[in-house]
C-alpha positions in Angstrom: 0.0 -0.1 0.0 1.7 3.1 -1.1 -0.8 5.8 0.0 1.4 8.1 3.0 -1.1 10.6 4.3 1.2 14.0 5.7 1.4 13.6 9.2 -0.4 16.3 10.7 0.2 18.5 13.9 -1.9 18.9 16.8 -2.6 21.2 19.8 0.0 20.6 22.5 2.6 19.2 20.4 5.0 21.6 20.5 3.6 22.7 23.9 2.9 21.6 27.7 1.9 17.9 27.0 2.1 17.0 30.9 -1.3 15.6 31.1 -1.1 14.2 27.6 -1.4 10.1 27.3 1.1 8.9 24.4 -1.0 7.7 21.5 0.3 4.7 20.7 -0.5 2.7 17.8 -1.1 -1.0 17.9 1.0 -3.4 14.5 0.0 -7.0 14.7 -1.1 -9.7 12.6 -4.8 -9.7 12.0 -5.5 -12.4 9.2 -5.2 -15.7 9.7 -2.2 -17.5 7.1 -4.3 -20.9 7.2 -6.1 -22.7 4.7 -7.7 -24.8 6.9 -11.0 -23.1 8.6 -11.0 -24.8 12.0 -7.4 -23.4 12.2 -7.8 -20.1 10.3 -10.7 -19.6 13.1 -8.4 -20.4 16.5 -4.9 -18.4 14.6 -8.1 -15.4 14.1 -8.6 -15.6 18.2 -5.2 -16.0 19.0 -4.3 -12.9 16.7 -7.4 -10.6 18.6 -6.2 -11.9 21.9 -3.1 -10.8 21.0 -3.7 -6.9 20.0 -5.8 -7.1 22.9 -3.3 -7.6 25.2 -1.1 -4.9 23.4 -3.8 -2.6 24.3 -4.3 -3.5 27.6 -0.3 -3.3 28.2 -0.1 0.4 26.6 -3.1 1.7 29.1 -1.7 0.2 32.1 1.6 2.3 31.1 -0.2 5.4 30.6 -0.6 5.1 27.0 -4.1 5.9 24.5 -3.6 2.8 22.2 -5.4 2.6 18.8 -5.7 -0.8 17.1 -7.7 -0.2 13.9 -7.4 -4.0 13.2 -9.9 -4.4 16.1 -12.3 -1.9 14.9 -12.5 -1.9 10.8 -13.4 -6.1 10.8 -16.5 -5.0 13.4 -18.0 -3.6 10.1 -16.2 -3.7 7.1 -15.3 -7.3 5.3 -11.5 -8.3 5.7 -12.5 -10.8 3.0 -13.8 -7.8 0.7 -10.5 -6.3 -1.1 -12.0 -3.3 -1.8 -13.3 -2.9 2.5 -10.7 -4.1 3.8 -8.2 -1.6 1.6 -10.6 1.1 3.0 -10.2 -0.4 6.3 -6.1 -0.3 5.8 -6.6 3.2 4.4 -8.2 5.0 8.0 -6.0 2.8 10.1 -2.8 4.9 8.3 -5.0 7.8 8.6 -4.8 7.1 12.4 -1.6 6.2 12.6 -0.2 9.9 11.3 -1.6 11.1 14.4 0.4 8.5 16.7 3.6 9.3 18.4 5.2 5.6 18.3 4.0 2.2 17.1 4.1 -1.1 18.7 5.0 -3.8 16.6 3.5 -6.9 18.4 4.8 -10.6 17.7 7.2 -12.1 15.8 5.0 -12.5 12.3 5.1 -9.5 9.7 1.9 -9.8 7.6 2.0 -7.6 4.2 -0.8 -5.5 6.2 1.9 -4.7 9.1 4.6 -4.2 6.6 2.4 -1.0 5.1 1.9 0.4 8.4 5.6 0.2 9.4 6.8 1.6 6.1 4.3 4.9 6.4 5.7 5.0 10.5 9.2 5.0 9.1 8.5 7.5 6.8 6.7 9.5 9.0 9.2 9.8 11.4 7.0 7.3 13.9 8.9 5.8 16.5 8.8 2.2 16.3 9.0 -0.6 19.3 8.8 -4.1 18.8 7.6 -6.7 21.6 7.9 -9.9 20.7 6.3 -10.8 24.0 4.2 -8.1 24.7 3.7 -9.8 28.2 7.2 -8.5 29.1 6.7 -5.3 29.9 10.6 -5.3 30.4 10.9 -5.9 27.0 9.9 -2.2 25.6 12.6 -0.9 28.8 15.1 -3.4 27.2 14.9 -2.1 23.6 15.2 1.5 24.2 18.2 0.6 26.6 20.0 -1.4 23.9 19.4 0.3 20.8 20.9 -0.5 17.4 21.9 -3.5 19.0 18.6 -5.7 18.9 17.8 -6.5 15.6 14.1 -8.2 15.0 12.5 -8.7 11.7 10.8 -5.8 12.1 13.9 -4.2 12.7 15.4 -5.5 9.6 12.1 -4.3 7.9 12.0 -1.1 8.9 15.9 -0.8 7.7 15.0 -2.1 4.7 12.1 0.1 3.9 14.6 3.2 4.6 17.0 2.2 2.0 14.6 1.7 -0.3 12.5 4.9 0.3 16.3 7.0 -0.1 17.5 5.2 -3.4 
C-alpha cells in the first residue's frame, strides 16, 4: 500500500504535554495464514488476543492505544478487497496521529509491513515487542538501541533504504 498521508500537527504537539497520554498505534497480525477453516478460527482468536493484550499493556503504561485492525473488521468485510483497502487507509490516517508504533509478535504481515513503512516514512518511533506480555522488553530495547534486531527492525531498515534510493 503506497498511500502515505502527511503527518498532521495537533494542539499540544509543541506545547506543554504533561497531561497528555502518548498515542500508541498497535501493529499486529489480524488475518489468519492457514487454509484450514478450523485453524483459521483459532489463529484469528490468537491474533485478536495479541492485539487486545498490547492495548491493555499500553493503557496500563499510561498510553492511549489504537488498534484499527480490531475496529474496522467490526463493520467492514476483511475478505472483500475494497473494504479491506478502505480499512487499511483509515488505519493509516490514525497512524499519522500517533506518537509511536508498537509492533507485536514475530510475524510481519503485508498489512503490517505497509503500516511499518508509513510509520518509518513519517518519523514515528517504532518499538518491537515480540512478547508483549514482557513489560521489560520495551525498556531493554530502548537501552540497547541498534544492538537488538528483529524481523520488524530489518524490515524498517530495508524500507528506509528503499526510500532513499
